[in-house]
C-alpha positions in Angstrom: 2.8 -27.4 1.0 1.6 -26.5 4.5 5.1 -27.1 6.0 6.8 -25.2 3.2 4.5 -22.1 3.8 5.1 -22.4 7.5 8.8 -22.5 7.0 8.7 -19.5 4.7 6.4 -17.6 7.1 8.7 -18.3 10.1 11.8 -17.3 8.2 10.1 -14.0 7.1 8.9 -13.1 10.5 11.5 -14.5 12.8 14.2 -12.0 11.7 12.1 -9.0 12.7 10.0 -10.3 15.6 11.1 -9.8 19.2 11.7 -13.1 21.0 9.0 -12.3 23.5 6.5 -12.8 20.7 7.2 -16.5 20.7 6.2 -17.3 24.2 4.0 -20.5 24.3 2.7 -22.2 21.2 1.0 -19.2 19.7 3.2 -16.8 17.7 1.6 -13.3 17.8 2.9 -10.9 15.2 2.1 -7.2 15.4 1.1 -5.5 12.2 -0.9 -2.5 11.0 -2.8 -1.4 7.9 -2.1 1.4 5.4 -5.4 2.9 4.0 -4.9 2.0 0.4 -7.5 0.2 -1.7 -7.2 -2.7 -2.7 -4.6 -3.6 -0.1 -6.5 -2.4 3.0 -9.9 -0.7 3.3 -12.9 -0.8 5.5 -16.2 -2.1 4.2 -19.5 -0.3 4.7 -20.0 -2.3 7.9 -16.5 -1.1 9.1 -14.9 -4.5 8.6 -11.2 -4.5 7.5 -10.9 -5.9 4.0 -8.4 -6.1 1.2 -5.9 -8.3 -0.5 -3.4 -8.0 2.4 -6.1 -8.9 4.9 -6.9 -12.0 2.7 -3.2 -13.0 2.9 -3.1 -12.5 6.6 -6.2 -14.7 7.1 -4.9 -17.4 4.8 -1.6 -17.6 6.7 -3.6 -17.9 10.0 -5.8 -20.6 8.5 -2.9 -22.6 7.2 -0.9 -22.4 10.4 -3.2 -21.7 13.5 -0.1 -21.2 15.6 0.4 -17.8 13.9 -1.8 -14.9 14.9 -1.6 -11.4 13.5 -2.7 -8.5 15.6 -3.2 -4.8 14.9 -4.3 -5.1 11.2 -7.5 -3.2 12.0 -5.5 0.0 12.7 -4.6 2.3 9.9 -1.2 4.0 10.2 0.4 6.6 7.8 3.1 5.2 5.5 6.0 6.9 7.3 4.9 5.8 10.7 4.5 2.2 9.4 8.1 2.2 8.2 9.4 3.8 11.3 7.6 1.3 13.6 9.0 -1.6 11.5 12.6 -0.2 11.7 12.2 0.2 15.5 10.7 -3.2 16.0 7.4 -1.8 17.2 5.8 -3.8 14.4 6.8 -7.3 13.5 5.6 -7.5 9.9 3.7 -5.5 7.3 2.1 -6.7 4.1 2.1 -4.3 1.1 5.3 -2.3 0.9 6.9 -1.9 -2.4 10.4 -3.4 -2.4 13.0 -0.6 -3.1 16.8 -0.5 -2.6 16.3 2.2 0.1 13.8 0.1 2.1 15.9 -3.1 1.6 18.7 -1.4 3.6 16.5 -1.4 6.8 13.8 -4.0 6.2 13.6 -7.6 5.2 11.5 -8.6 2.2 10.2 -11.8 0.8 11.9 -12.6 -2.6 8.5 -13.6 -4.0 6.1 -10.7 -4.3 2.7 -11.2 -2.7 0.9 -9.4 -5.5 1.5 -7.1 -8.5 0.3 -3.5 -8.8 -1.4 -2.3 -11.9 -1.7 1.5 -12.1 -5.0 3.0 -13.2 -5.6 6.4 -14.7 -9.0 8.0 -14.1 -10.1 11.1 -16.0 -13.4 13.0 -15.8 -15.5 12.2 -18.8 -16.5 15.8 -19.2 -12.9 16.8 -19.7 -13.0 15.1 -23.1 -9.3 14.1 -23.2 -7.6 10.9 -24.0 -4.5 9.9 -22.0 -2.3 7.2 -23.6 1.1 8.1 -22.2 2.8 10.5 -19.8 3.7 12.6 -22.8 0.0 13.3 -23.2 -0.2 14.6 -19.6 3.0 16.6 -20.0 1.6 18.3 -23.1 -1.2 19.6 -21.0 1.3 21.7 -19.0 -0.3 23.3 -15.8 -3.7 21.8 -16.7 -2.4 18.2 -16.3 -2.3 18.0 -12.6 -2.2 14.4 -11.3 -3.7 13.5 -8.0 -2.5 10.5 -6.1 -2.2 9.2 -2.5 0.7 10.4 -0.4 3.4 7.9 0.5 2.3 5.2 -2.0 4.2 3.4 -4.7 2.1 5.3 -7.3 3.5 8.6 -6.0 7.1 7.3 -6.2 6.5 5.9 -9.7 5.1 9.3 -10.9 8.1 11.2 -9.4 10.4 8.9 -11.4 8.6 9.8 -14.7 9.8 13.4 -14.5 8.2 16.7 -15.5 4.8 15.9 -14.1 2.6 18.1 -11.9 1.7 15.9 -8.9 -0.7 16.5 -6.1 0.0 13.8 -3.5 -1.9 15.3 -0.5 -4.7 12.7 -0.5 -4.8 10.2 2.4 -6.6 7.5 0.4 -7.8 6.9 -3.1 -11.4 8.0 -2.3 -10.1 11.4 -1.2 -7.9 11.7 -4.3 -10.9 11.0 -6.6 -13.2 13.4 -4.7 -10.6 16.2 -4.9 -10.4 15.8 -8.6 -14.0 15.5 -9.3 -15.0 18.4 -7.1 -12.4 20.9 -8.3 -14.3 22.6 -11.2 -11.4 25.0 -11.8 -9.3 22.2 -13.2 -9.6 21.7 -16.9 -8.6 18.1 -16.5 -8.3 16.0 -13.4 -6.2 12.9 -13.6 -5.9 10.5 -10.7 -3.5 7.6 -10.6 -4.2 4.8 -8.2 -2.5 1.7 -7.1 
């Protein structure tokens, strides 16, 4: 099993990593983080956490010759993708696989994890959301807040005829914006 994971890991990273990264016995792979719970987030004591961090540490534990650097640094989504395309980053954990991204990036065929979207509604709004049609029926009162550059945002755009506020940098900000905006009849947040 260890050898199989090592082979998969080497195949994944070898294509995008510059050859200078392979000097000596240690393979250092530059990465970064995207502020997006539960993939990457900082704990109360400022330690980087998340499912992608767990995956990174698991790979390092299974194969000590692989070392990831840079995962303590948050970068915006567009910069992450640009750095990967330019070779300034070797690898990133957590991008949604799309046809457009597949044209410029290499992806594993087996997903690392699945995303389940969550809808959060203020209890005082006294509404029940069971489908996007319920949100559409609210017209201009059914504004949905989400995090910019995330797969949730892309997913919502594909649903059509939804009012979307995608200005939040992270899920906490999206939730705070909704809960603090008393002018909104209903505040809906979709997180991934």
